[in-house]
N, C-alpha and C positions, 0 to 999 in steps of 0.2 A: 270277699277280701275286705279287711278293715282299712279305712282311709285315714291318713295322718295329716297333720298340719305342718307345712314347711314355711320357713321364713328365710328370705335372702335379703340381707340388709348391709349397711356399711357405706363408706365413702368411695370404695373402689369400683372399677368397671366390672360388669359381668352379672349383675343381678337378674336383669331381664333375659340375658343370654342363657343363664343357667335354667331359668324357668322355661324358656323356649326349648331348650335341650330336653328337659323332662317331658314337655308336651310332645315332642317328636318321638321320644321313646314310648310314651303311653299310646300314641297313635299307632305306632308300629305293632303294638301288642293288641290292637283292636279296640282300645278304649276311646271313648268320646270325650273331647276336651273343649272347654269354653275358656277363652281368655278375655277378660274385661280389663281394658287399659284405662286407668284413671290418669288425669292430667294430659295425657298424650292425645293429640288430634291431628297428627301429621302422618304422611305416608312413609312407612319404613319398608325397606327391601324385603324383610321377612314376611310382611303382610301379603305381598304379591305371591310369594311362593306358597304360603298357606292357602290363599284363595284359589290358586290354580291347581295345586297338586296334593293337598292334604285335606281330604274330605271329612276326616274325623275331627278336625279342629275348626272351631268357629272363633272369630275375633270381633269384638265391638269396642270402639273407643268412646270414652266418656269424658273427653277433654276437647278443648277448642283450639288448641295450639300448644304453646308452651309458655306459661307465665312465670316460670321459676325466677327470672330476673326481676320481674315486677310483682305487684300484689295481685291476688286473684280478684276478678271482677264478679259482679252479681251473676253474670252469665256462666262464669266458671263454676260458681257455687251451685247454680241450678243444674248444670250438666253433671256434676258429681252426684248430686242428690238424686237426679233421675236415674243415673247409672246404678247407684247403690240399691234403689228400689227395684230396678230391673233384675239385679243380681239375686235379690231375695226371691223373686218369681222364678228365676232360672233354677235355683236350688229346689224350690217347691215342686217344679215339674219333673225332677228326677231323671232328666234326659242325659245328663253328663256324669262321667266317672271322675273327672278331674276339673277343678275350677281354679284358674289362675287370676288373682287380683293384682295386676301389674301396677306398680307405683301407688298402691293404696296407702302405704305408709306416708307418702308425701301428701296425699289428700288429708290424712289425719293431722299431719304436721301443720298444714294451713287451715285446719278446722273446717274443711269442706264436708267432712263426715265426722260424726261423733265416735270417740273411742269406745264408749259403751255399746254403740250399735254394732261395731265390728266384733267386740268380745262376745256379744249375744249371738251373732251369726256363727262364730267359731264354736261356741258351746252347743248350739242347736243344729249344727250341720248334720246331715244324715251320716250314720256310722261308716258307710262304705265310700263316702265322697273324700277324695284326696284334695286338699285345699292348699294352695300355694300363694303366699303373700310376699310381695317384693317392694322395695323402695328404701331409701335412706331413712334414718331417724326412727327405726322401729321402736315404739314405746316399750318400756319394761313389761307392761301388762300383756302385750302381744307376744313378746319373747317367752314369758312365763306360760302362756296358753299353748304355745307351739310344742310339737314333738321333735322337730329338727330345726335348728337355727344355724345358718352359715353367715358369717360376716365377711364381706369383701373389703379388704384393706388396701388402700392405694399406697404403694411403695414408690412407684415412679410412673409417670404418664407423659407421653409425648405432647399432650396439650400444653404442658409447662414450657415447651420450646416453641409455642405458637402454632403448632400443627392443628389444623382444623379437622372437624369430623369428615370422614371419608365414606363415600357411598360403598356399601357392601361390607364395611367394617364397623362403623358406628351407626349407620342408618341404612 
C-alpha cells in the first residue's frame, strides 16, 4: 500500500487529536505507528493509554516542556535536533507503517529544525510509509509537498472565557 503525506495545521484545536485518531485507526488495522512529539515534554493523558493499551503505537517526546510563551533555549534546540536525527534512523529501520511528527511545524517556525531537512525527509520517505505532520504555521513548502492538508480554524474557544485546560479534554 502506498503511503501519503498528511498535514494538520491551523490555529484551531484538534491537530494532534486528529493525528492520534489516525494512529488509533491504523493500530486497529494492525499497522505499527511511531509518534515523535516535538516541543512537547509533558505527560498527556493519551500517552498513558498508548503505553498501557496500544502496543502497536510507540511515542517519544523531543521537547523539554513547553516554551511557546518564551523563546527556545539551547537545550530546546538540542532536544529537537536529537529528535529529528532519531526520526531519520526510525525511518531507515523500516519498522513502522505510519510516522507522526507532532508539532514539527512549530519546531520549523522556531527554527529548531531546518525546513530543507523536513522537505528532504518527505521526498525521501519510503513509498509505503504514511507520514503525518502537525502543528500551526505549516510553511507553504510543506503544504505543497503534502498529499492531504487540513486546516483547523478557530471559530470559538472557551479559553477566551478564561477556562483553563482540563485533564482528559486538553491534556
